[in-house]
N, C-alpha and C positions, 0 to 999 in steps of 0.2 A: 876764847868765842867764835872774835871772827873767822876762823880757818874752820870749825865746825861746818860738814859735810853740808850742805845746801837743803834749808829743808824744803824746796819747793819740790828735788827732784825725791823728796823720801816721801811727802804724801800726793806725792803726782802716784808712784808706784804704790802705795800703799791700798791708795780709792781703785789701782786700776786691779791690784790683785783683791783686793774685796769686791768688788762687784764681779769680777770673773768668777772671784769662789763662788760667788752666792748666785751667780747666775746657772753654774755647772751644776753647783747640789739642786736645785729648783726644779731643774729638767732632767737629772739621776731619778730626784725621789718625786718629779709631780708635782712640787707646795705650790708655784704659784698659782698667782689668777690673774684670769687675764682681763683688766677690767676697762677695756676698749668692747668689751662685751656684754652688750644690754640687758640681755638674759641672764646675764651672772652679778653684775655690777652695785647693783641696788642689794645683792641678799649678803649675809654675812660667809666670809671666807667660809670655805668648808672644814679649814681646819682649826677657825677660830676656837672651838672647842677645849681641844688637846693640849696646840703651840700656844700660850701666852700674847707671843706680838705678831701670831696671823689675825687677831682682831683690832679694827680699825679703832678701836673704846680705849686700846691702853692708852696711856697717860703719853709713852713714849712720842704717840702718835699726834694725840690730842692737844699735849701742852708742849710739845718741843717740834716738832715735824712741820704742822699746821703754823707754828710760829716764826720757822728756823730763820728768816732774814731777820727779825727783830733780836732773835736771842743771837746772834751774828754781831747787830749791832750793837746790841748791849756790851758785848763781853769787847769789839774793836774801839768806840769811845774813852773808855779807862786805860785802855793800852794806848791810845795816842794822846790823852790827855795828860799821862802820863813818864811819856817815853823823852828821852833826849831831845835835847833838838838836833842833833844829826844821828839819821838819813834826817831830811826836811820835813816837818808835817804838813807843809802843805801838799808833798807830793804825793804823801799818803794819803791825804783827804783826795786826792784826784783822785787814787786810787780807786776809792770805797766811792764819789760819785760816777764812775766808770761801769764798775759792779753790779750798783744799784741800778744804774740805766739797763742794763743789760737784764738784770731779773724783771724788772718793767717793763722793758719792750717784749721779752719773749712768753712771758708769763700772765701779764695785768693787761699792757694798751699799746697799740702800734700805730696811732693813728686809727682808731676806732678796735678793733679785736685784737687780740695778741696773736704773736709770732704763731708761736705755738698752737693756739687756735688756726689759726690760716692755715698752718700744715696740717693737723688734720680733716679739716673741710677738704683741702683741696686732694686728701688722700682717698676721698670718698666716707669722712667723715658723718654719720646722721643726725640731727638734733632729736634729743626725744622727752618725755614724761613720762617717771615711773610712778602707776598707779600706788599708793601706799596698800601695803596689806595685799596686794597679787603675787606674789610669790614670779618679781621680776618681772612680771606685765610692765608693759609701756607703749606710749599712744607716739609713734614719729610724726614733728610738728616742724615748720618752716623753719630756714636755719637762722634767718634771722632774727629767730626768738631768744638763741643760745648767743649769739653775736652781741646784741643787745642785753643778757641776763635781765631780763622781762620778767617777774614773776610772774606767774598761772595761776588761778583759781579756776571751777567751776562758771562760776556767777560772773565771771569777766571776761572767758575766754571761751563761750560754750560750744563754738565751732569748731573749734582744737579737740571736741572729745567725740567721737562718733560712737562711742559706748559710753552715753553716763551710768548705764541701767548698770554696769558693770563695776563701774565707780562703785556708786551706791551700795553696791551689793557687798563689797569686800570692808566697807565700814570707816571709809572715810573721813577721818573728824566733820565735825563744822568748822569751818575756816577755812580749810586745808589751804595753802598756800604750798607749790613750790618753784624752785627754779632752773627749768628744761637744761638739759648738760648734754655733750656732744660724745658719739659714743658709734664704736665702729673707726676704722682709719687707720691712721698710724697715730697713735697717743703717745707721741716722747714721751718717757718719766719724769715729770716736773720735778719731783721728789729725789731723782737721783740725781739730774742737772742742778738744781739750787745746791744739794748738801755735795757734791765735787768744788761747783765753785764755790761756796763758806768756807771749804775744810781749805782749800787750797789757796785760796785769800786770805783768809785765818794764820796758814802757817807760813805766808809770805812776810807776813807784818813781823811775827814772832821774828825769820830772820833775821829782816831789819833793823828788830829790836837789840837782837845777839851780838850785833855790831858793834854798838857803845860798852864801852871799857867797865862803865859802873850804873849800877844800875837803884833806883831810890826805893824805899820797901814798897812804898806804893806800886811802882809801874814790878815789880818783883809779884806782886798778888795781883795785879792783873794777867802780867804772862801766865800766872799758873791758871787763872780763872780759861783764859784763851787755850790755852793746853787741853786743860780739861773739857772744853766743849768740840775741839777740834776731834778730840778721842770719844768724843760721843755721838759726832757728826760720821765718821769711820762705820762704827756702830749699826748706826740707824741707814747705813748704803747696805750694809749686811742684810739687817731687816729688810727692804725694801728689795732686796736683789734675790733673798730665798721666797717670796710671800707675794710679793706683790709686780703685776705688768708683764709681757710677751719679753724673750730674749732678746729681739731688737731692739724694744721701748727700752731696754734698760741701755743697751750700748749708745743709742744713738741719743739718749738722755747726758751717759758719761762723755761722750766725744764732743755735745757742747757744750757740758760746763766746763771741760778744758779749753774750746777754741775762745770759751768767755772768760776765762780768767789770760790766757794770750794775751786779747783785751787789754785787761787792768795789765799788763803788763808796761802798755806804751808810754808810760809816766817817767819810769825808770829808763826805759829805753832810749829817751829825749833827751832827760837827761845826763844821761852818760853821754852821749853822742853831742850838748853841746858844750858839755864839760870839756871832750877831745876837741873841738874844735878851737873855743877857747887857748890851748894847749899850745895848736899851732900858731 
């Protein structure tokens, strides 16, 4: 097993191929939706009626993509806990912590707004409220509401709604509440970023498991589940590349995922460096 082609290289090549082919297909056939356009992003995908995966309500998106790192964690932990003692579990745990940290810093929190949120704002992003039932109508509001993800209602923030009559006219439900979103600017594809990072991270964990001469039955099951999820993430990358985000946003998401995976390799690089020094 140890002499097999490096899975990191194989999966890196596959992710690049999938994103490139899906993006090329989306350009040639005009299948992608510019999710940073506030006039479009609140509406169903134009192809959702004829293309199953163009709908954001499909199970792939609602069950798996919305909880992508949770699923990645769910297969990684059994793989780690059932793995042979070599390579060291501590090193693999450090890799997981680094990967999780990059996910948090870029998509959830970085001493305030996440780094991707800061990038969107810096590149001309606009904080908006999408009005219910108004066919893409939105209200621009101050950026701090998006930074804090403050839920907004007509009753709690009446000064944000210059056209309350319009909101009432489109049938806003009683107790209507919405969290404002950033639109416009450069909206790096968070799905492409996370799926790339997840697929590469899990492939690396499998690669390290392959170094062991024997596996327990439990580890074989864990490795099978991990392999299945890597395959699902590759397919999800293709779906995202075909139907969502602009080509440049998908490219930046992919490059960011690869860059964060390079950070995840630090524990391996350090362990090899210390091993070489100890021999000298």
